C-alpha positions as CSV (number, residue, x, y, z in Angstrom):
1,X,95.6,27.2,-1.0
2,X,93.6,26.8,2.3
3,X,93.0,23.1,3.1
4,X,89.5,22.5,4.3
5,X,89.0,19.9,7.0
6,X,87.3,16.6,6.2
7,X,84.8,17.1,9.2
8,X,83.7,20.4,7.6
9,X,83.0,18.8,4.2
10,X,81.2,15.9,5.9
11,X,78.9,18.3,7.8
12,X,78.2,20.3,4.7
13,X,77.1,17.1,2.7
14,X,75.1,15.8,5.6
15,X,73.2,19.1,5.6
16,X,72.7,19.1,1.8
17,X,71.3,15.5,2.0
18,X,69.1,16.4,4.8
19,X,67.6,19.4,3.2
20,X,67.0,17.4,0.0
21,X,65.3,14.6,2.0
22,X,63.1,17.1,3.8
23,X,62.0,18.6,0.7
24,X,61.2,15.5,-1.3
25,X,59.7,13.7,1.9
26,X,56.1,12.8,1.1
27,X,53.5,14.7,3.2
28,X,51.6,12.5,5.6
29,X,48.2,11.4,4.5
30,X,45.0,12.0,6.7
31,X,43.4,9.2,8.5
32,X,41.5,7.1,6.2
33,X,38.9,4.4,7.2
34,X,38.6,1.5,4.6
35,X,35.1,0.3,3.7
36,X,32.9,-0.5,0.5
37,X,29.8,0.2,-1.2
38,X,26.7,-1.7,-0.2
39,X,23.2,-1.9,-1.7
40,X,19.8,-2.9,-0.4
41,X,18.5,-5.6,-2.6
42,X,14.6,-5.8,-3.4
43,X,13.3,-9.3,-4.0
44,X,10.1,-9.2,-6.0
45,X,7.7,-12.3,-5.6
46,X,4.3,-13.0,-6.2
47,X,2.0,-14.3,-3.1
48,X,0.6,-17.0,-4.9
49,X,2.1,-19.8,-7.0
50,X,1.5,-20.2,-10.8
51,X,3.2,-20.5,-14.1
52,X,5.4,-17.6,-15.2
53,X,3.7,-16.2,-18.3
54,X,6.2,-13.2,-18.9
55,X,9.4,-11.6,-17.7
56,X,10.1,-8.5,-20.0
57,X,13.3,-7.6,-17.9
58,X,16.7,-9.2,-18.1
59,X,19.6,-9.1,-15.6
60,X,21.6,-5.9,-15.9
61,X,18.6,-4.0,-17.3
62,X,17.8,-0.4,-15.9
63,X,14.2,-0.2,-14.7
64,X,12.2,2.8,-13.7
65,X,9.4,3.0,-10.9
66,X,6.3,1.1,-12.2
67,X,8.1,-1.0,-14.8
68,X,6.4,-4.5,-14.9
69,X,8.8,-6.9,-13.9
70,X,6.9,-10.3,-14.6
71,X,3.5,-11.7,-14.8
72,X,2.0,-15.1,-13.8
73,X,-0.7,-16.9,-15.8
74,X,-4.0,-14.7,-14.8
75,X,-6.5,-17.5,-15.7
76,X,-7.0,-18.6,-12.1
77,X,-7.1,-15.0,-10.7
78,X,-9.4,-13.7,-13.5
79,X,-11.9,-16.5,-12.7
80,X,-11.7,-15.8,-8.9
81,X,-12.4,-12.1,-9.5
82,X,-15.4,-12.9,-11.8
83,X,-16.7,-15.1,-9.2
84,X,-16.4,-12.6,-6.3
85,X,-18.0,-9.9,-8.8
86,X,-21.0,-12.2,-9.3
87,X,-21.2,-12.6,-5.5
88,X,-21.3,-8.8,-5.0
89,X,-24.1,-8.6,-7.6
90,X,-26.1,-11.3,-5.9
91,X,-25.9,-9.9,-2.5
92,X,-26.8,-6.4,-3.7
93,X,-29.9,-7.8,-5.5
94,X,-31.1,-9.6,-2.3
95,X,-30.5,-6.4,-0.2
96,X,-32.5,-4.4,-2.8
97,X,-35.3,-6.9,-2.8
98,X,-35.5,-6.9,1.1
99,X,-35.5,-3.0,0.8
100,X,-38.4,-2.7,-1.9
101,X,-42.0,-2.6,-0.8
102,X,-43.8,-5.8,-0.5
103,X,-46.3,-5.0,-3.2
104,X,-45.4,-4.0,-6.7
105,X,-46.4,-0.6,-8.1
106,X,-49.4,-2.2,-10.1
107,X,-50.8,-3.8,-6.7
108,X,-50.3,-0.5,-4.8
109,X,-52.2,1.3,-7.4
110,X,-55.1,-1.1,-7.3
111,X,-55.2,-0.8,-3.6
112,X,-55.2,3.0,-3.8
113,X,-58.0,2.7,-6.4
114,X,-60.1,0.7,-3.8
115,X,-59.4,3.1,-1.2
116,X,-60.9,6.0,-3.4
117,X,-63.9,3.7,-4.1
118,X,-64.2,3.1,-0.3
119,X,-63.9,6.9,0.4
120,X,-66.7,7.6,-2.1
121,X,-69.0,5.1,-0.6
122,X,-68.4,6.5,2.9
123,X,-69.3,10.0,1.6
124,X,-72.6,8.7,0.2
125,X,-73.5,6.7,3.4
126,X,-72.6,9.8,5.5
127,X,-74.9,11.8,3.2
128,X,-77.8,9.4,3.6
129,X,-77.3,9.2,7.4
130,X,-77.5,12.9,7.7
131,X,-80.6,13.1,5.6
132,X,-82.4,10.3,7.4
133,X,-81.3,11.7,10.8
134,X,-82.9,15.1,9.9
135,X,-86.2,13.3,8.7
136,X,-86.2,11.2,11.8
137,X,-86.0,14.4,14.1
138,X,-89.1,15.7,12.1
139,X,-90.9,12.3,12.5
140,X,-90.7,11.3,8.9
141,X,-88.4,8.4,9.3
142,X,-88.4,5.5,11.5
143,X,-85.8,4.5,14.1
144,X,-85.0,1.4,12.1
145,X,-84.3,3.5,9.0
146,X,-81.9,5.6,11.1
147,X,-80.1,2.6,12.6
148,X,-79.6,1.1,8.9
149,X,-78.1,4.4,7.8
150,X,-75.8,4.7,10.8
151,X,-74.5,1.0,10.1
152,X,-73.9,1.8,6.5
153,X,-72.0,4.9,7.3
154,X,-69.8,3.0,9.8
155,X,-69.3,0.1,7.6
156,X,-68.1,2.6,4.7
157,X,-65.8,4.2,7.2
158,X,-64.3,0.9,8.3
159,X,-63.9,0.0,4.5
160,X,-61.8,3.1,4.1
161,X,-59.7,2.3,7.2
162,X,-59.0,-1.3,5.7
163,X,-58.0,0.2,2.4
164,X,-55.6,2.5,4.1
165,X,-54.0,-0.3,6.1
166,X,-53.8,-2.4,3.1
167,X,-51.9,0.2,1.3
168,X,-49.6,0.9,4.2
169,X,-48.8,-2.8,4.6
170,X,-48.0,-2.9,0.8
171,X,-45.6,0.0,1.1
172,X,-43.7,-1.7,4.0
173,X,-40.4,-3.1,3.0
174,X,-40.1,-6.9,2.3
175,X,-37.6,-7.5,4.9
176,X,-37.3,-6.4,8.7
177,X,-34.6,-4.1,9.8
178,X,-32.5,-6.9,10.9
179,X,-32.8,-8.7,7.8
180,X,-31.8,-5.6,5.9
181,X,-28.8,-4.9,8.0
182,X,-27.7,-8.5,7.5
183,X,-28.0,-8.2,3.7
184,X,-26.1,-4.9,3.8
185,X,-23.3,-6.6,5.7
186,X,-23.4,-9.5,3.1
187,X,-23.0,-6.9,0.4
188,X,-20.0,-5.3,2.3
189,X,-18.3,-8.6,2.8
190,X,-18.7,-9.5,-1.0
191,X,-17.2,-6.3,-2.0
192,X,-14.4,-6.8,0.3
193,X,-13.7,-10.1,-1.4
194,X,-13.9,-8.4,-4.9
195,X,-11.3,-5.9,-3.9
196,X,-9.0,-8.9,-2.6
197,X,-9.2,-10.6,-5.7
198,X,-8.5,-7.4,-7.6
199,X,-5.4,-6.8,-5.6
200,X,-4.5,-10.4,-6.1
201,X,-4.7,-9.7,-9.9
202,X,-2.2,-6.6,-9.5
203,X,0.0,-8.8,-7.3
204,X,0.8,-11.4,-9.9
205,X,2.1,-8.7,-12.2
206,X,4.2,-6.7,-9.9
207,X,6.1,-3.6,-10.8
208,X,9.4,-2.0,-9.8
209,X,8.9,-0.2,-6.7
210,X,11.9,2.1,-7.4
211,X,14.1,3.0,-10.3
212,X,17.3,0.7,-10.2
213,X,19.0,-2.3,-12.0
214,X,17.9,-5.9,-12.3
215,X,20.5,-7.7,-10.4
216,X,19.3,-11.1,-11.0
217,X,16.4,-13.2,-12.5
218,X,15.5,-16.7,-11.0
219,X,12.6,-18.1,-13.3
220,X,12.2,-18.1,-17.1
221,X,8.7,-17.9,-18.7
222,X,7.0,-21.3,-18.7
223,X,8.4,-22.4,-15.4
224,X,6.4,-23.0,-12.3
225,X,6.9,-20.4,-9.6
226,X,6.2,-21.3,-6.0
227,X,4.2,-18.8,-3.8
228,X,6.3,-16.0,-2.3
229,X,9.4,-17.2,-4.2
230,X,11.5,-14.2,-5.6
231,X,11.4,-14.0,-9.4
232,X,13.5,-10.9,-10.0
233,X,16.0,-9.0,-7.6
234,X,16.2,-5.2,-8.1
235,X,19.1,-3.0,-6.8
236,X,17.4,0.5,-6.2
237,X,19.5,3.5,-7.4
238,X,18.5,5.4,-4.3
239,X,19.5,2.7,-1.7
240,X,23.2,2.7,-1.9
241,X,25.1,3.2,1.2
242,X,28.8,2.9,2.5
243,X,29.9,0.4,5.0
244,X,33.3,1.3,6.5
245,X,35.0,0.6,9.8
246,X,36.2,3.2,12.5
247,X,38.9,2.3,15.1
248,X,37.5,2.1,18.6
249,X,39.6,5.2,19.8
250,X,37.7,7.3,17.0
251,X,34.2,6.0,17.2
252,X,33.2,8.4,20.1
253,X,33.7,11.3,17.8
254,X,31.0,10.2,15.4
255,X,27.2,10.5,15.5
256,X,24.4,9.5,13.5
257,X,23.5,12.4,10.9
258,X,27.0,13.6,10.6
259,X,28.7,13.9,7.3
260,X,31.8,12.2,6.1
261,X,33.9,12.5,2.9
262,X,34.8,9.5,1.0
263,X,36.9,8.6,-2.1
264,X,37.1,5.8,-4.5
265,X,38.4,5.0,-8.0
266,X,36.4,7.2,-10.3
267,X,34.5,9.1,-7.5
268,X,34.1,12.8,-7.9
269,X,36.2,14.9,-5.6
270,X,34.7,16.1,-2.2
271,X,31.9,13.3,-2.4
272,X,30.1,13.1,1.1
273,X,27.6,11.0,2.7
274,X,25.5,11.0,5.9
275,X,26.1,8.5,8.8
276,X,22.8,6.6,9.3
277,X,24.0,3.7,11.6
278,X,26.8,3.1,14.2
279,X,27.3,-0.5,15.3
280,X,26.7,-0.9,19.3
281,X,29.6,-3.5,19.5
282,X,33.1,-3.6,18.5
283,X,34.7,-6.3,16.4
284,X,38.0,-7.3,14.8
285,X,39.0,-5.9,11.5
286,X,37.0,-8.0,9.0
287,X,38.9,-9.7,6.2
288,X,37.3,-7.6,3.6
289,X,39.4,-4.6,4.6
290,X,42.3,-6.6,6.3
291,X,45.5,-4.8,5.9
292,X,49.0,-4.8,7.5
293,X,48.1,-1.5,9.3
294,X,44.8,-2.5,10.4
295,X,45.2,-6.1,11.6
296,X,44.2,-7.1,14.9
297,X,42.4,-3.9,15.6
298,X,39.0,-3.5,17.4
299,X,36.8,-1.4,15.0
300,X,33.2,-0.5,14.8
301,X,30.9,-0.8,11.7
302,X,29.5,2.4,10.5
303,X,27.0,2.9,7.6
304,X,26.3,6.2,5.7
305,X,23.5,6.8,3.2
306,X,24.6,7.9,-0.2
307,X,22.8,10.7,-1.9
308,X,20.7,9.8,-4.8
309,X,22.4,9.9,-8.2
310,X,22.0,9.3,-11.9
311,X,25.0,7.2,-11.7
312,X,25.1,5.1,-8.4
313,X,28.2,3.5,-7.2
314,X,28.3,-0.4,-7.9
315,X,28.0,-2.4,-4.8
316,X,31.4,-3.8,-3.6
317,X,33.6,-0.9,-4.7
318,X,36.2,-0.1,-2.1
319,X,36.2,3.3,-0.6
320,X,38.3,5.3,1.7
321,X,36.5,7.5,4.2
322,X,37.8,10.5,6.0
323,X,36.1,12.5,8.8
324,X,34.8,15.8,8.3
């Protein structure tokens, strides 16, 4: 039996152990940048103060775009809108009155009838003058008769001209051009005020601008709400983003518009997002992602827009980002 040296046995054992260690050694993980999901909250308020009449949504409820979130007591705004509508009607009536003829239709009809009578008298007087003028040329009418006939004809012509002038004056508008322009401006101002009041009626009952989740409610029905004070906060489904931190030595390789991959608990594999913002200044690793490996490092904040989803990620969810 051949004796095997102890040194050879030790070499074999080391070789076997090394092979096993190499085989079972975990593969190094790719570089990951830590971050979390962030959302842009929309705070919905009314521009005026009032008593909260209704608030049909509760915290945690899902809402679609156009869903009524709350409504203030409309009594005051309804009264203001009614008053504005009355002002529009009054201004329009005044403008119409200035644009109407000075005389009413029956008065103009009487003036036209007077003009017709004057025209008939002028025709008779003109015929009488022509006849007397012919007789005067034959010596059968005196100069006095001719002068009287001429005077009667001229008087009838002046009466016709006066009747025409009276009709023209009656057909003129009651107001001058400047007065009518001022009246139209008054109507436009009143209509603008009415539109503002109707907008105010809509603003005291705002709707959800986008689909999302009601994050918080701040007032209950019956309570007095100050002007511009948020009543409901909505987390839109389409306004979710990732906020993560990139080491300073890797920030030069990123640009706005580039895609990144991310992973999280419950996320679908291969999820991607688009970079929308890169901070211009470096900062130390924030406590929210503080770790043994990332401590005391200079990092840059980067934000990436998440694509719209039926099941948006909740704000605050930790994520791990890897570069494309």
